[in-house]
Structures are given as structure tokens and as C-alpha cells.
C-alpha positions in Angstrom: 108.2 133.5 147.2 109.1 134.5 143.6 107.2 136.9 141.6 107.1 136.3 137.8 108.0 139.3 135.7 105.6 140.5 133.1 106.8 139.9 129.5 107.7 143.1 127.8 104.9 144.8 125.8 105.0 144.8 122.1 105.7 148.6 122.0 108.9 148.2 124.1 110.3 145.6 121.8 112.5 146.6 118.8 110.9 146.5 115.4 112.0 143.6 113.2 112.6 145.2 109.9 113.2 141.9 108.2 109.6 140.9 108.8 108.5 143.9 106.4 110.7 142.6 103.6 109.6 139.5 101.6 112.0 136.6 102.1 113.2 136.4 98.4 114.1 140.2 98.3 115.9 139.8 101.8 117.9 136.9 100.6 118.9 138.6 97.2 119.9 141.7 99.2 122.0 139.9 101.8 123.9 138.0 98.9 124.7 141.2 97.1 125.8 142.9 100.3 128.1 140.1 101.5 129.5 139.6 98.1 130.6 143.3 98.2 132.0 143.1 101.7 133.8 139.6 101.6 137.4 140.7 101.8 139.5 138.3 103.9 137.0 135.5 103.5 138.3 132.0 102.9 137.4 130.7 99.5 136.7 126.9 99.2 135.8 124.7 96.1 134.8 121.1 95.6 138.5 120.1 96.1 139.1 122.1 99.3 140.6 125.6 100.0 141.4 127.7 97.0 142.5 130.9 98.8 141.3 134.0 100.4 139.5 137.1 98.9 142.0 139.8 98.7 139.9 142.5 96.9 136.4 143.0 95.5 136.2 144.7 92.1 132.5 145.0 91.5 131.2 141.5 90.3 134.7 140.2 90.3 136.6 138.7 93.4 140.4 138.8 93.5 141.4 135.6 95.3 144.9 135.1 96.6 145.6 131.3 95.8 148.3 128.8 95.8 150.2 127.2 98.6 152.2 130.4 99.3 149.6 132.8 98.2 151.4 133.9 95.1 148.6 133.5 92.5 145.9 136.0 92.1 142.7 134.5 90.5 139.9 136.7 89.2 136.6 134.9 89.9 133.1 135.7 88.9 130.8 136.6 91.8 128.2 134.4 89.9 130.3 131.4 90.7 129.7 131.8 94.5 127.4 129.1 95.6 127.3 129.7 99.3 128.3 132.6 101.6 128.7 132.1 105.4 129.4 135.4 106.9 129.9 134.1 110.5 132.6 131.8 109.4 133.9 134.2 106.8 133.8 131.6 104.0 132.7 131.3 100.4 132.1 128.2 98.4 132.5 128.5 94.7 132.3 126.4 91.5 135.9 127.0 90.5 135.7 125.4 87.2 133.4 127.9 85.8 134.3 130.9 88.1 138.0 131.6 87.1 137.9 134.5 84.7 141.7 135.1 84.5 145.0 135.2 86.6 147.1 138.2 87.5 150.6 138.5 88.6 150.9 140.0 92.1 152.5 143.5 92.4 
């Protein structure tokens, strides 16, 4: 004979803070957070892999690009179309996103 366990009471369950924040504000906050913490993420464009985020400088991402990673692209954070934190990947509009290039030190 098995005894069914009672479901936990509402008081014992952890509070879901996300429910208190409207969806639009939560999404905007997550985007700003992940753009500020995306070092090491892979950057893809319409044509495939562009490179990896080496550094975040405010609204600008420094992306190490090229076959051997010898180019540094300065890309606008506004050009980021999608962020997938679990996969550590960003998708950008590379044509409008590249602000400048730098020579690596």
C-alpha cells in the first residue's frame, strides 16, 4: 500500500520574483544584464561564425574574429539580435554592427 505525499504548501515554496515584474521590463533587464556579461560567448551572423566576445566596453563588444582570431572588431550592442545564455551565443547583424577594427596587442 502506497501513501501519496501531500503537495507542499504555498508558504513552503520559494517566492517567484519574476512574477512580480512585468514581462517587458524583465526581458529588457535580462538583455542588458547578458550583454554586460557575455565575455567568451560565440558571435554568429547571417553568414555563420564571426568570432568570440573578448571584452565588453559598455555598449560596445570587442569580438576576436578571423580564422586565427587575429582581428578585433568593435561591435555595437544594439546590433545583437538574439542572446542565448545557456549556449553562450549571440546573433548579430554584422553589416550594421561593426563600428571599427583594432589591432590586437
